[in-house]
N, C-alpha and C positions, 0 to 999 in steps of 0.2 A: 644213477645207472646208466650203463655205456649201451649205445646203439650201435650197431656195424651200419657203414655206409654206403660201401662200394665192394665189388667181388676182388677176391685176392687170386692169383695164381698158383698151382699146385704143381709143385715140380719135386719129381723124385731124384733128386742129383745123386754126386757121388760122394764118398765116405767124409771128407773135409767139409761139404758143404752142408751134410747132415748133422755134423758135429757142431757146427757154426750156427745151425737152425736150432739146434737143441739149447746151445748158450744165450743166443739172441732172444728166442723165444720166451727162455725164462725171464730175461731182464724186460721184453716186450708185456710178457702176458703179466708179470708182478707191477711194472708201471700203470699198468691199465686197469687192473683191479684195485690199487691205493686210487687212482683217479676216481674209479667207479664211488669207492666208499666216501671219499673224502666230497664228491660233489652231491652225493645223495644225502650227506650228512649236514651239507650245509644250506644247500637249498629245497632239498626235495625232488627236483627236476632232475628229467634225464640229460647226461653228459653226451655229447656226440664226441664219437673216437676221434674225428681230427681235431677238435677241440680240446681234449683232453690230454692229447701228447703235442699240441700246438703252443700250450700255456709259455713255453719257454723258459727262462731262466728261472722264472719264479717256480716251477716244477722240478724240472729236471736238473737245474745246476745249483740254487740253493734251497735248501743247506746242503745239499751236495749229491752226485750222482747214485750213493749207496742210499740213501733216504729215500729217492725219487723212485726209484725200481724195487724198493721194500726189504724188508728183513729176509724173506723165503730165498728170493734171488741172489741177494747180496752174498748173504752165506754159502748160498750153492758156486759162486765163485771162487770165496775162501775154500771150500772143501775141493773144489779143481784144482786148486793152487797149491794147498798142501800135499794131496796125491803127485802132484807134478814132481814136488819137491823132494818129497821120500819116497815116492814109489810104493807106497804103504797106506794104511790108515794108523795114524797115531793119534790117540782122542785128548793127551792134552793139548798137540798142536793143535788140533780143531777147535777144544777149548779156547785157547789163548786167542787165534784169531777171531773166533764168533764174540769172546768178550772186547776185543777192541773194537768190532761194529757196535755191539751193543753200548758201549759206551757213548757212541754218536749221539747225540740228543736226539735227535729226528729221527729216527730209524726206530720201527715201532714194533720190536719184537714180542712174539706171542708172551703170556705172564708165564706158563710153565717152562720154556725154553728161559725167560729172564731171571725167575727164580734159581732154576739148576746153575746157570753161570754166576752169578751173586753167590751162592752157596759156596761153590768150586773156588770162587777167587777170596772169599773169606777163611778157606784152608779146608774144606769138606772134599774128603775124595771123590772122583767125579760119581762112582756108583751110588755112594751115600747122597752127593749132591741131587742126583736125578730122582732118586727115591724120596726125597723130603720134598722137590719140587710136584710130585705128582697127588701128593696129599693137598694141593690145592684145588686140585681137579678130580677127583676122587671119580673112578670106571668113566672119566672121559679118556678117549683116546685122540687127544692133541693131532692136531696137523703139520703142525712145526717140523717135524723130520722129511716129510715126503719131498719138497722140491728141491732141499738143499742137499739129498743123497742124490740127485739123478745125474750130474756128469760124472759119476763114478761107473756108469752104464758106458761112457765113451774111454774109461781108462786101464779094464780088465778085460782087453782082448778076446771079449766074448765067452769067458770062463765064468758058468753060472754059479759054483760053487763060491768060487774069488767073491763075484758079486755079493752073494746071498751075506755071505760073512761081513763084509766090510758095510754092506747097507745098514745091517745090524746094527753093529760096533757105532757105525754114525748117528744110528737115531737113538740109539739107549747112552750117549752122550749127556743128553739132557731129558729123555723121554724113559722113564722105569716101565709104563704102561704096555704090555706084552703085544696088545692089538695093534697099539702105534707102531711099535718096533717092525712087528710082522706085515703089517701094510704099506710100511715102508721098503721093505723087501721086497713084497708084492708090485710094487710100482715099479722098481728098477728091473726085476724080471721082463716085466711086461713091457718096459722101455726096451730092452734088450732083444725082445722077442719081435717089438714093432720094427725092426731095421729089417727083417727078413719076411714076416708075416704080415696079411691082412688083419685088422682090429680084432674081430671075432677070432679069428683063429689063435692070436698072441694071446688073447684071455683065455682062451681054454687051456692052450699049453702053460701057461703060471698057474691055472687053478691044478693042474694034473702037476707039477713040478713042486707044489708048496703045502697041497692039503693034507700030507702026514705031518706037519708040525704046525699047519696056520691054525688059528681060533677062526672056530666056524662063522663067525660074526664077520671077520676079517675076510672073507671070501665071496660075501654078497658086492664086495666094492668089483669085484671082476667080472660081473655080470651084467651087461647093459640093459638098462632099461626096455622093457618093451616098447614097441615105435606107437603105441597109444598112449603110453603114460607120461608123464613131464619126467624132465631129467631130475636125479636127485639134487637136494639143495646139500652146499659143501659146509656143513656144520661141523665137521670132526673130519680125522681122517679118513674112515670108510667114506665118508659123503663127499668128500672132495676127491677122492680119487674115483670113486663110481660116476660123479659126473663127468670128469674128464673123458673116463673110457667110453661112458655114453654119447658125449658130444662129438668126441672120435669115429664110434661107429654111425653117426648118422651123417655129419657133415663132411666135406670134402675140403670146404676153405678153411685156410689157417684162420683167418680172420674171425669167420661165424663162430668157429670151436673157442675162441679164448675170450672174444667179446661176451660170449654167453657165459663160459665158466667164471670169469671176473664179477660178473652181476648175480654170484650165486652166494658166493663165500660171507662169513658173519662178520661184521664189522669189517674194521680197518686191515687188521692182520689176516683175518679169514679170507677176504677179497683177493689179497696181495698172494696169498697162498696158492688159491683156488686158481688163478689167472697164471700165475707162475708154473706149476703143476702141468695145465692145459697147454699153457704155450711152449713146454720145452719138451712134451710128449709130440706135438703137432710138428714141431721143429724137427723132432728125429724122425718123424714119418715123411714130412715133406721137403726138409733143406730149408737152407736160407731163403733161397730164391722166393720161396712162397709167401715170406713175410712181406708185407706192404711197405715200399720204401721209404713211406714218409715215416711208419712206426721207428724203423731203423734209423733214419736220420735224425729222429728225435733225440735219440740217447746221445750224451755226451761223445765224443772222441775216443777221449781215454776208456770209457765201457764197450765200446767196439772195438780199438785195439785190443783189450783186455781179452774181449771172446774170441777174435780172430788167433791172437797168440797161443790161446788155450785150446782151440780146435787144431791145430798142429799140435801141440805138445803133449795133449793127452794121449792120444791114441798111440803115439811114440812110445809114452810109459809102458804102452801095453803089448809093445812089439812091433808095431808099425800099423799104419794106418788100414791097410789091407783086413784088419779086423773087422773094420765099418764095411760091410757090404754094399753093393750098390740095390736099390729096392725093388724088388719087383712089381711089375706096373699093377698087379693084383691090392698092392698093399696100400691103394689109396683108392675110395669107393668110385665109384664110377659117376656116382651123381648125389648131391645134398638130400638127404631123407628127414628132413626135420628132425757096557763091560769093566774090568779094572783099567785104574790109570797105567798106562805104559803099555797095555798092550797093542798087538799092531797086527796088521793083516797085511800081505806083501804082495805088490804086484808080479805079473810073470816076466822073468828075465828078457830081455830083446833077444830076438833072432828065432 
């Protein structure tokens, strides 16, 4: 378990700050989730946040920065770089990038993701590979696609239809379960609305946007739990997104949102996924300035530079950083309240 230790500062910054907040939040949240799971798994005792990210080289540099931040965040940065490179979603390119990461021995990708990428590497078409992998956990909406699709929010220039298509195609590279794919779409649409709207209103707008084609079970993820009820446990795609939205609605501090989410994941990959998604969404809401500096500085210089570069280039791929608006003051709560191979989705032309 990871415990929050000091207040963070909520800052609704400019477009680049919020893009950087999303990317750094993914990394920090993934690292915290991974640290929480490893700490609980080794001793069963709580792990203080500053200790979890101050373990230094043993955790954050050996065996490497991608392992330290967990598979969801590492895959998310690869998704962002693929979008910047191509200006579109190219499923085989995503699969190649993710396969390269999954081959790193200490990067713990989820079982469904690993099975799909292994089948594709062995020659199966992507759609067939995803269908084969889904048989490992029949009826379970895996949470693997959620966090890794979130950077697409920054690269579509506010185009909701483009974002829906891109997020869906990104998810179905590895996950054939329709609930997992549609919850990924919902998470990205919610992130896009979070740039302009308070949490509750962003959730309502996303429900309105997707209720015609989204499985009813997936809609549960967009309704924050009532104040008297605990936040959902992040055991699958629905639970991970529901927990993140509930925590965003209840707490104004980046730190509180991400630490709570990191402690709700199921096992090592689940905690990294829950922490990364909550961190990315909280970073979209609050901006990079809201992330405790000690957490950012615990990431390797290469990771920080990578996030900064992507924060500049992703909005440009969608027609300019003006696509990411300044956050309205109301976007932050006033006080804490407890598909086939080679298919492509093209980004808008600049200008």
